[in-house]
N, C-alpha and C positions, 0 to 999 in steps of 0.2 A: 512494655514495648509501646511506644507512642503511635498515634494514628498515622503519622507520615511514614514511619518505618514500616508499619503494617501494609500500607498502600504500596510502598516501594517493593516490598517482598512479594506481595500478591500480584502486583502488576508484572513483575519479572517472570513469575511462574506462568501467568497467563500469556505473556508475550512469547515465551518459548513454545508453549503448546500451539499457539496460533501459527508460528513460523514453520514448525515441523509439518503441520497438517496442510498449510496453505502454499508453501513456496513453489511446488511443482506447477500449480495452477497459475501462479504469478509469472513464472517463466514463460508459459505459453501465451499469456496475455501480452507480455512485452514483445515477444517475437511477432505476434500478429499486429501489434501497434506499430512496430518499427520496420516492418518489411516495406520496401520501396513500392510505389505505385507502378504497376507494370505498364510498359508501352503498349499502344494499341496493337492487338493481335497476339499478345503474349499473355500467358496465364500467370497469376501471382505465385510466389514461391509456395505459400501455404493456402490451400483452398478453404481451410477452416481449422477449428481447434483440434479435431481428431487427426487431421492430416499433419498438423504441426507436431502433435505428440508422436505420431508414427515416425516422422522424418527426424525428429530430435533423438528418439530412441535408436533409430538405425544409424545415425551419424555419430552420436556421442554416448550412447548407452544411457542407463538410468541416471548416471551422474550428471548428464546434461540437463535433467529436469531440476537439479539442485544447484546449477551454476549460478554464481553470484550470491550464494547464501552466506558466504563468509562475512561480507559487510554487514548485513542486517543481524547476523548471529552475534557479531562482535558488539553491536549496539542495541540489541533487542532489550537487554536488561535496562539500559538507560532510557530507551524510547518508551517502553510500556510502563516502567516505573514512574517516569515523568508524567505520562498521560494520566495514570490513575491517581498519582499523588496530587497533581495540580487540580484534577477534578475533585478529589477529596477536600482539598483546601477551599476550593470554590464553594463546595457544599457547606462547609463550616461558616463561610462568610454569608451565604444566602439563607441559612436557617433562621427562622423567626425566634427560635429558642434552642438551647443545647439539647440535642437528641431528637428534635422535631423532624418528622418526615418531610421530604421535599416534594413539591409539586412537579408535574411533568415539565412545565415551563421553566422552573428553576434548574432542572436537569439539563434542559436545552442550553441555558446560559452557562452552566458549569462545563458542558461539553465543548462549547465554543471557546471558552477560556483555555481549556486543555489543548484545543486545536492550535491556538496561537503558539503555545509553548513548544509543542512537539514538532512544529514546522521547522524550527531551527536545527533539530536533529535529523528530521526526515529528508531534508533537501540534499545534504552531501551523501548520506547513506544511499538514497535512491538513485542519485546520479551515478555512483559507483556500480550499483546493482544493475541499472539499466544499460550502462556501457558494456558490462560483461554479458548480459543476456542478449543484447542486440548483436554483439560480436559473434555469438554462436550462430545467429541467423545469417550474418554476412559471410561467415566462414563456409557455411553450407552452400551458399550461392556460388562462391568462388570454386569450391570443389566440384560442383555440378558443371561448371563451365570448363573444367579440365585443368585448372591451375592448381597450385599447391595451397593447401589449407594454411600453411605457415605464413604465406604472404598476406593473408587477411587477418591474422591474429596480431593485434596491436598491444593487447594487455596480457600480462602474465598472471594477474590475480588482483584482488581488491587493493592491496597496498601499492601495486604497480600503477593502477588507475589513479590513485590519490597522488602519487609522486609525479606522474606525467602531467596531471592537471595543474598541480601546484607549480611545476616548473615551466610549463608552456602555455597556460591558459589564464594568466593573471593572478597567480597565487591563490590565497584563500577565497577571493571573489569567484574564482573559477569553480570551486566546489559548491558555491551557493547559486550556481546557474539554475534557474527554475524556481527560485524562492517565491516569487509572486504567485505563480499558478499552484505552488504547494500550499500557500496560505489560502488560496481560493478553493482548494480541495479540503484541507484539514479543518478549517473553521466551520463551514456549513456542514461538512460531512460528519464531524464528531458531534456537533449540535444535534443533527438528525439522529445519529446512532444512539446516543445516550438518552435522547428524548423518547425514541421509539422503544428502547429497552425498558425504560421505566414505565411507559404507558402500557406496554404489554403485561408487565409484571403486576401492575396495579389492577388492570382489567381482569386478569385471571384470578388474582387474590381477592377481588371484590372490595378493594380499599387500599389504603396506603401502607398497611402492614403486610409486607411481602416476605417476612422471615420464614414462613412455613411452606414456601414453594419447593417442589421436588427438584432434583437435579435435572430430570428430563425437561421440566418446564423452563428452567434457567437456560438450558442448552437451546431450546426452541426460541426463546425470547432473544438470546444472544445471536443466534444464527439469522433470524429475521431482521434484527437491528443492524447486523453487518451488511445484509443485503440492501437495506434502506440507505446505508452510507453510500454505496456505489450508484444506486438509482438516482440519488440526489446530485452527484458530482462527477459522474463518469467522463463526460466530454472534457472537463478540466484536467483529468488525469491523462487523457490522450495528449492534450496540449503540453502538459508537463513532460511527458516521456519524449516527445519529438524535440522539444527544446533542449532537454538534457543530453540527448545523443547527437544533436546537430554539430556539424563540423565547426571548429573554432575559427580556422583560417578562412574558410569559404562557407559561411553560414547560409542556410537555405531560408531561415526565418530571422526577421529583425526583432521579434519579440512575441509575446503571447498572443496579442491581438492579430498580428500578422500571420502567425501559425494557424490560428482559428479560421481566419478568412481563407487562407490558401488550402487548408484541408477541406473546408466546406465547398470551395470552388472546384477543386480537382476530383473530390471523391463523394461530394454530397453529404447529407446528414449521416449516412452510414459510416463515413470515414471517422466521425467523432465517436463512433461506438465500436471500433475495431477492438476485438478482444473482450467484448462485454460478456460473452458467454462464459469464458474461463474465469473472468473476474467474479461473476456471480457464483459460479460453481465452487470457487475457492472461498469466497467470503462467508457463505453460510456455514460450512463445516468448520472453517478456521476460527470464525468468531464464536461459534457455539463452544468450541474447545477453549477459547480464550476466556470468555465470560465465566464458564463453569470452573475453570482452573482458578481464576481470580476469586470468585465467590467462595469456593471451598477453602482455598488457602487463607483468605481474609477471615472467614468464620473460624477456622482452626486456631488462628492467632488471637482470637478473643475480641 
């Protein structure tokens, strides 16, 4: 079994583990990011992450926390397989000799290259996911106002989102709305994540040979690396989310820079960190599961 195939298989297993553990946290993150700014004198729909969880469970049940998972589940194999296989190929190119360990700096470069590749898969997948997750928030708002929830439900599921976007938002270009902020998130984010992961492993191992590290250590390093991803790029993710759920016919934002400026002006720096708590709460256990699943699967394949 070739190295590329091993990375593809291990990346797939890691991605499934990451998704199952992390999706409920991601749902709450997007609900907080996408809730409209309240008018003066009114309270926001969600006062925080715990409030968002309670209201989601009350309105939609536990299934509401997994809303929008169909799209990433359908592509998680391709996404994570691509991420880890491109990273693996970048490692091969960067090695000074076959089998030579990579430096932390080389892992940063490999992560950045992987980030470029996965952006092309992440953009349409996350557009669909964000539309469905944000729809849950708007449906709740309509219901609280005394109207019918059905009136606020625009999409019947992931495929329906894709069909409507393709039909009424400029074809395939519509599915790639938010590509630039996705690049701005994935490239530095993955560079940071893989760099931190390798740095932690080498620090704990006391050198470049990290093959003897325990599963607990791999989970810790993976969790902290995932947290470092979000610390480095979180405001970019907020911009990406609001761009992707923005109305096509009557857009609120003309582009990423405009979205950044308007969020900063209307909500201050805090507006660029809406949902940061759930994102961090998700990232640490989800990436711990992802990296452990990847490493165990990759090792078992030889």
